[in-house]
C-alpha positions, 0 to 999 in steps of 0.5 A: 647793362644792355642799352638801346640805340637811343637815336630811335627815340628821335624818330617821329611817332609813326612811319608814314605808311604805317600811319596810313594803314592804321587810319585805313584799318580804323575806317574799314572797321567802322564802315565794313560796307564801304569798299576802299580803293587804294591809291596811296602806297606804291604797290603794283596790282597787275600780274608779273609779265608772262615771260617772267613767270615762264622763266621762274617756272623753268628755274623751279623745275631745275631746282627739282633735279639733282643735276640742275639744283642750285644752293647758295648763289653768289651774294652779288648776284648770278653773272647771267643777271648782272651781265644782262643788266649792264648790257641793257640798262647801261651800255646801250645808253652809253653809260659805262657800267661793268657787270661786276659793279652791279650788286643784286639785292632784294630791294632798293629800299633795303639798299638805300637804307643800308648804304649809309653804313659805309660812311662816318657818323660825323658827315653832313647829309643833304636830302630833298624835301619832300623826301622818301622817308627811308633816306631820312629815318636811316640817318636818324637811326645812325645818329647823324641828326639831332631831334625833329623840330618843326618837322625837320631834323637838326643836322640835316641839310634840306633841299627845298623842292617847290613848284617854283623850281619844278621840284628839282632842287639845285645844289646848295651854296655850302658843301655837304658830304652826302646827297640823296637824289631820286629821279623820277622823283618819289613823291613829286613825280618830277624828272631832272634834265641832263643839265640839272644832273650835270650840275649835281655831278660837278658839285660832288666832284668839286666838294668831294661829295657822294651822290646816292641816286635812286632811279627806281622809277626810270622805266617810266621815263618816256621823254627821250631827252631825260637821262635814265641813269646818272652814269649818262653824265660825264664824271658821275662814275667818280661821285655816284652810286645808283639804285634800281629796282624790278619792283615797279619796272616789272611788278616784282614788289612781291617777288623782290629783286633790285640792284645797286651799282657801285663803280670801282672808281667811286670813293670816300675819304679817311679823316686824313683825306686819303681816298678809299674805294667804296666798291670793296667796302660794299662788297664786304658789307653785302657778303657779310649781311646778305645771302643773295636773291633766290635763283628762280627770282633772278631768272625771272629778272633776267627774262625782263631783258629778253625781246618779249620781256622788254615788250611786256614790261613796257606794256606794263609801265604804259598801263600805269602811265595811262592810269596816271594821266587819268588821275592827273586829268581828273584833278586838273579838271577839278581845278587843282595844280598837278605835277608828275604823271608824265614820266612817273607813276605818281601824281603830285597834287597841290590841294592848298590846305592841310595834307592829312585833313585832305587825306581824311576827307578823301578816305571818309567821303570818297573811300579813296586812299592817297598819301598826304604830302606832309608825310614826306617832309615840311615842303610836302604840306599842302600836297597829296601824292596819288599812285597810279598803281591799281586796276583801270577800273579802280582808278576810273571809279576812284576819280569819279568818286573824288570828282563827285565830292570835290 
């Protein structure tokens, strides 16, 4: 008899963004004459940088000729892209990362979801709250938790991110095995200082724990004192895996390209306490289950690191940061406490009420889609997340609508 993975039954009724999509669809069907502005899901709206388009066109042309055609590429990514990443994203910041420690993929979401396959099912897992749902749901699917009770899964260690701690939780007093961190944070927009990250690295080294560091939004950091990579912290190569994405950096949400850094020196342990390097394990998992990102897309990603590419991608992230400032200023003017939006494309608004009710109010009265904080965890109740990913015209129009009803 074929049996199902019964851990799926523990998942809450609907994934956050599918629930949002369902409510928006229902509203639009009932109100076809009222155009909706979406400031909810973190999907970009502006075109790809011209230098990326040009590189992709050249690569497509190469695919049209026998002498330059390419079939299957290396699953880990072409050397030209891995070397460009190592040089520009890490070495120039003093972070020791080699090209062969970089694994190119089709999305940081996929990698942060799949990395947990490397670890035993009986480990303790710590997640921030509020949290990007993928970190939690994939561990639920893998059977590392109990049931969801009162908005939290038994078996997980929740790290409360609150206004009091600046939405940057400190390491817990008790030891855990696996820790998820995301900075700049999704959903709160918070950033972690060098000292705060150093405390986490020290905690992981002391407890032989592993940090999964999601840095998908590092391109939005403008404060020069804030680290872009956890590998800027001494000792992090032994205890951390980092995830990056071209999705928000260069608008690749529809093109799909990201990468994960697994240092040769990072390890997990057997039941007997023997260290096992994770790099060859991830390489085996990657080559077994993934066939690589397409050649034209990788050439487009390489162009991000060219002189023009750096200028164009900075202009793109500056554009969204200006949107964030407009949103932040608008809610602050209306009397709300706001966080994020300075080194992040997300604005986290304290609405002092029920998140889903406020979401419905903005949708029904202002025709603006946001993301209810409660969908990110227990500590997200009372907040909403506003995304800066939209046109300037739509952001200004949305804020005018919101200020009118508030």
